[in-house]
N, C-alpha and C positions, 0 to 999 in steps of 0.2 A: 575556578574550573580547571582542571589540568589541561596542559599542553598536548597539541598532538604530536605524536613524536610515532616514526618511522627507524624500528632496528634491523639490522640486518648486519652481514658478514661475522657470522660466529655461528653456534649450534643454537639454536632455538627448539626446544625438546618440549613439545605440548601436552606428552601424556594422553593423547586421544591416538586414533588407528592409525593416523598418517605422524607418526611418533615427531618427525620433523618439518619443518618448516623453511623457504627460506627468506622469508621478509614477514614483520609483523607490524601492524600499523595498530596504535591507540588514539582514542580521538573521546572526548567528553568522561574520561574515566572508564570508559569499559573498550575490548578487544575490537576493533572497529572491524578488520580484515587481516588473513593471513595469506603468503600468496608469495609470488616471484616482487620481488624492490621494483621491478618495470612497471606490473600490474598496480601494484600500491599508491605508485607515484602518479599513478592517472587519476585515484580518487581520493587522492592527498589535497591539503589545499594546498597555495604556495607557501603559506606559513608554518608549515610541519616542519618539524626538527627534524634532522636524519643524525640516526647514533649510530655509529661505528662500533659495534662489536670488539673487533679487533682480535677475534679469536675466541671470546669468553663465551660464556653459556647462558641464556636467559630460558627460564622454565617458570612454573606456577612457586606462588613463594610459598613457604610450609604453611601448615596450620598445626595449631597446639589442640590435639584431643583430649588431653586432662592434664590440666595443675591449677594452682591455687594462685592466682593474680595476686590477691591481697596479701597471703603470708608471704611470697617471694620480693613485696615492694615492702613489707614491714621488715623482710630482713636485713635491708640496707641499713637499717637503725639498730641492729642488736648487735653483742658480742659474736664474732665468726671463730667458730671455734672448729671450722671445719679441718683446718691442718693441722691441728693439735695432737700430740704423741703421747702425753703424761698427763696426770693431774695438775702437776706442778706450773704446766704450761698453760691450761686451761685458768687456773688461779691467777697467775699473771697475767691472763687475757683480759680476764674480767676485771681487774683491778685498776690496769692502764687506762682500760674504756672507761671506766667510771671518774679517772682522774681526768683526762684527756678530755671529756666531754661535760666535765664540772658537774657532775649528776646530784643532784642535793639530798642528803639523808630522807630515808622515807620513801624513794620514788621507786617505782619499779625498775628492776635492771633485767633485761633479756637476751640470753646466750642461745646461740643454735647452732647444730650442725656436727655436735659430737659423736662418734662412735666408738664403742668400748671395743670393738674388734681391731681396730688400730691404734689403741692406748696399751701404754707397756703395763698397766697395770689389769688389762684384759676385764675391765668391769665398768659400770657406770660410776660417776663421779659420786661421793657422797654429800648428806647434808652438812655434815662438819667441814668439809672442803669448803663449800660454797659461805657457811659462815664465816670463815675465817678471811676468805677473799673480798666479801662483803658485809662486815660485821652492820652496818647499818642500813640497808638495804634489802627489802624482798627482791630474789633472785630466783629466777625459773632457768635453768639450762636444758635445752631442748636436744633429744636425741634426734638425728639425721632423718629420720623416717617418719617423724611425725606423729608418733603413735605414744612416744611415753618420754617423760622427761624427771629431772631431779628439782625441786624446791628447798632453798632453804627456810631456818626457821621462823624466820620473820615472815617469807611468804606463805608458811605454814599456818600460821596464826592470824593473818591477815584473811586468809581463807576460809578460818575457820574449822580446818581441818585437824581434828585431835585423832590419839590411840584409838577412844572409841567410835570414830568415824565407821559405818560398816561399808564395806565392799560394795560397788553397786554392782548392778547386774551386768557383764561381759566386761568389766574392767577389776584395776588391783590397786589398794592404798597399803603398799608395803610396810611391813611392822617385822620388828626383828626383838625379840624376848621383851615384846609388852610395847617397844619404844618405836615410832616413824622414823621411816629411814630417809624419806623426802620423795624416794621413787614412788611413780605414779604411772600405771600404763592403762589404756585402751579407753573405755568409756569414761573410767577417772579420772584420767588424764586430761582428754577433753573436757568435762565437763570443769575442771578445774580454769583449765585456760579461756575457758568462754567466760570467768569471773573478773579475768584481769582487765585493768582498767584502759581503756582504749585510747590513743593517741589524737589528737585535734585534728580536727579536718584537713586544716592547714597542712598541718605535719602529714599527714596521711595523703592528701593530694601530690605533696612534693616527691613522696615515697613513691605514689603509683608512675609520677612521670619520669623515675631513673629506670622502673620497671616495665613500661612501655619502650623505652629507648633500647632496653637491654634485649627485650623480644625482638623489637625493629631490628638489633645488630645481630640476632640470629637468622634473621630471614624470613621472619613470623610476621603474618598481617593478619589472624586470626589465636586469638587466645581465650583462655578459658578460667573463670570463677569457680572451682570446682567443689567449693560446700560454701555458700551463701549462707550466712548463718544471721539471726537477728542481729549483734552486733554491728552489723557492717553495713546495716541499712542506710544509715545516717552518711555513710562514709560514700556509698553507690550514688544516694541523690546528690551528695555536692560534687561527686565527680562527675557524672550527667549535666549538672548546673554551670559546671566551667568549662566543658566543651575543651576540653583536654584530650579526648581520645582520638586517637589518628589510625590506629589499630580496630578491629571490630572484637568486642570482647562478651562471651557467652556464659551467664550465671545458672547455677544450678540448685535451686533454693532446698534447705533442709526440710524433708518432705513431714518431718513432725511438728513443723510450724507452718504449714501448709498456706493454712487460713490468711495467718497475719501476713505471711510472705508477699502471697497474691495479690493482696490488697495492698499492700504498699509499692509494687512494683506492675499497677495492674496496666501502666499504659506501654510497659515494653514486655507483656507477654509474647513470646515466641514472633517479636517485632522489633526492630533496630530501632531507638532514641537517641540520637546520639551517639552511636556506635555501641550501643551495649543493650543486651536481649535478656530476658529469659528465656533457656531453652528447655527447663525442665527441673524432675527431681531429683537429690541425691539421697544414699544411704550408704549403711556400715553393715555387712556382715562379719568381720574378723579384723586381725590387724596384718601386722608384718613378717615374713619370713624371717629376715635375719636378725629379728630382734623376739624370735619364737614365739609369736604371737597369732601368726596365722594360724587359720583350723585346718589340720588336715584328716585325712582317713588312714593313714596311717602315721607311728610314733615318730618323734623326732630320736635322733641319735644324739646318745649322752648322756649324762648322770640320771638325770628325771626319767624314770622309767614308766614306758605306757603312757607318755606326756603327748598330747594330739595336740595342742595350742586349743585354742575356744574358742564360738561366736559369740554375739553381739546380740543376737535377737532370737527369739522362740520363732518358729515356723508360721504359729498364728499371727504375730508380729510382722513378718515380713510378708506376709498374704496378703496380710490388710492393704498394707502401702502397696504393693504390687494391683492388687485391683483397685485402688483410689486412680493410680497412673493410668491405669487402662479407661475407668469411667470419665477421668479427665481430659483423658486423648493428647497426656504428656509425656514425653518421654521420661525415663528415670535411668540414673548410673547408680549402680549397684558397688560397692567395692568389696571384691573377694581377692584375696590373696591364695588361700588356701584351697583346696579340693574339694574338702567337705562343704567350705564356705560355696563356692561353685555349686555344686553338689545340690544345697539346701537352694540358691536361687534358682538354679534351673526347675526341679522340683515344684515349689511353691510358685514361680510365673508359670509352669504349665497349668495348675489349679487354677490360679487366677484367670488363667485365659481361656479354662473352661467355663469358668462361671460369668465370663465374661465376653462371649463370642462376638468378634466382630471384626471387620474388611480394615480396620484401622490399623496402620503399622506404627507403633509408637518406637520401634527401634531401639529396644531397651539393650541397655549397655553393661556389658560386665568391665569393670574397670580394675585394672592391674592384670588379673585371669593367670597370673604366673606360671600357678601350680594346677590349673585346669588339666585334666588328663586324656589321655588318646581316647579312654571308652568314652568320656561324655562328648566328644563333639558332634559326634550325630546326632543329639540331642538340641546342644545348641544352634545346629545349622537348622532343624526341623521347627524352633522356635522364632527362627530368626531374629537372632540376639547376634550383639557385635562384642567380641570381645576387642579391648584395645588392650596392646599387652605393653608393661614395662619393660623392654628388652633391655636396656641397656643396665637391669640387674645382673642380665650374665657377666660382663667385666667389673662393675662396682663391688657385686657382692659374692659372685659365681664359685668364689673360692670357699665363702662362706657357708653357703648354700649345698656344696660338696661336703661337708662337714656334719650339717644340719640330717639332710637327708639323702644322704649317701652316691654318689657320683652317678649312678645307673639312674637314681631318679630326676636328680639334677639335673642333668641329661637333656629330661624332656620339659627344661622350662621353658615358659613362651614357646608353644610348640605352634610356631607360623609356617614353616612347609607342612605341617601335618592337617590345621587349618585350612592351608591353600587347596591342597588334594581335596578334602572333601568339600570345597566350593564356599568357603566360610567367609564373608567381608571383615575384613580387622584393620586395626590401626594402630598405630604405636603411640607414646609419649612419653614424655620424662618426668612427671608428676613434681614439676619445680614448686616449692624449693628445695625439694630432697637433691637434687641435682640440678643443674644449670639447662635453658629449654634449648640445648643444640640439639637438633636434629639431624646433623651431619654425625653426629656421635651416635645416634640412634641408629641411623640408617650402615655403620660402620660395625656397629653391633650385631644387628641381625643379620649381616653378610657373611661377619667371621665367626660370630658366637666364642670370643677370646677372653677369657678369664685375666685379671690382672697377674695371676700366676703365668700367664701364657697357654696355660690348660683349654684347648677345643671343648667345647661343650655343648655337646651335640650336634655332631658333625651333620645328621641327618635332618634336623631341621635349620640349616642356613638355608635362605632364600637368595633369589635372585638382586642385584641394586634395582633393578627395574621395578619389582613385587616390594622391595623396600620402601623404594621412595614415592608408590603410592599409597604405600600405608601412611605416610604424614604429608601429602596432599587432597588425592581426588577421592579415598578412602572417608578421609576426615570430614571432605565438604559431604557425601554421603550421610555420615555418621549426624553430622549438623542437619540434615535436609535442605542442604544450600548447593546438590549437587548441578542445578541448572543455573548458578552462578558463581561458584570458585571452585577450584581443585585444576583446571586443564586451560590451556588457551584453546578457546574457541572462540569465535566470533558471536558476540552479544554478550559475554560473561566480562565478568568485572577483571579491570586491569591490576590484578593483583600480584603482583611478580618478584622475581629474586635474580639478579646475574650473580654469578659463582666464577671464580678462575679458572675453574675446572669442571669437565664434564664427567658428572657422578657416573654416567652410564660406560664412559671409555676410561679411567684412571685404572690402575689395579686395585682390587678390593682394599686392598691393606692401607690403600693412601687414603680411603674417602675421606677420614676423619680430618686429615690435613688440607681438606679444600677450603678457600677461604670466601666470606659472605662479602661481594662488594659493593653491593646496592639492594637495598629492599624497595617495592615500589607498592604503595596502594593507592587501588584507583586512579592510577594514571601520576600521582604524587611522588615524588622522592622521598622517603620517611627516616633512610640511613644511608650515609655513605661511607664506606670504610675510608680513613686518612690514610694515606701513603707515607 
């Protein structure tokens, strides 16, 4: 049982109407009382531990509105290509990984995080490059977006993919002069990845332990498994049996496998079991803007004339899935990056709601919503949709979006201020393992909207630090139907807290990303403490 503690002598930031309180008392894993230190000492036990904050700030812990917990976990056991700047470096990293880890011939090797925009060659790695780097192993090099990648010859052979294999709907198996290049994107890539052998439950558990510790180090106490497929069932059952989880983890199951997966997780449908629950369903409508597969209403800038990206589902397919979510009274998360994908979601959700009138609110979420445009916001509001913006794209790929969409269009990416003015509640996320689950970076991006080259991308869409903070705390609690127990410091809520060295609301906006997480507290128990 969590020890009774009384916090004082710092900024206690509640995110309630009274933004600050003098002291905070937690007891039995919950926020017992707030008020003056003198008042709280009167109701505290003699054994209460008094914690002097020494001017630091304690506030509600961060909540992850969308990421892929297992994908982030697996990344700890893959070749890290994130800092690579050339094909030669990619090949050397793969060779070194195989040698250092004594990878036997025939065993799969996965490398993650390359981005052609930051490679000297300005291109995806080739099948031949991966063949030379690992002549005896099937290899997959994953694009940083998670929407595309390159397979070497042994990998293609194991997957049974030949030059005659047709492109699936909503995906591409690239061929040049009748030969496979090894590159695949969207549904073709996702289907191929799902065929790869899973690591053992023991290996996965150890990776998940590392992932949990990393989330906690960023001040996060609630995380997400953003696409729970059949392949992950065994790992998640093993995870729950292990009692490993200290943070809360919310899974969203592949809606195309809903019957199987609901049965497999019947004991945790919208109900935590060993800190894990199923929150709803998930599906995809397009791809990645930096990968030029996001589905747009206006064409991309570039050599391909009249190229708009593409969707992954027909209208009737997504409408049926949305109807299923409404009938089941289950929340649905729909991946939409381009404004055409957003439009399809809005229109088909409106149709599904007309066919299934109900007072029940499933809080349908539009994941990423990066190019959701201003003319679409009114309908998003009318449908009670929640956009979850991947707002850190502004920094990581903002300069690329300017090239892909023009600066005028790119400046409207993640239109947070416009959504706020319409009264739309939204959240922010980092989509890990695409980037680290660093919510302080997210807040910094939303407040400053700077690209890597220092360009202010959409000054009119900047928001205040307070509004940005709400988008990774109390708004996320609302997204998860947990606003009565998480997201603010209020008597009766869980003592899910984070202590940081400086107050986000009081430092200069440019300094927000430099704030340090010192301690993360889940239900009164410290699950992370920064080493000095």
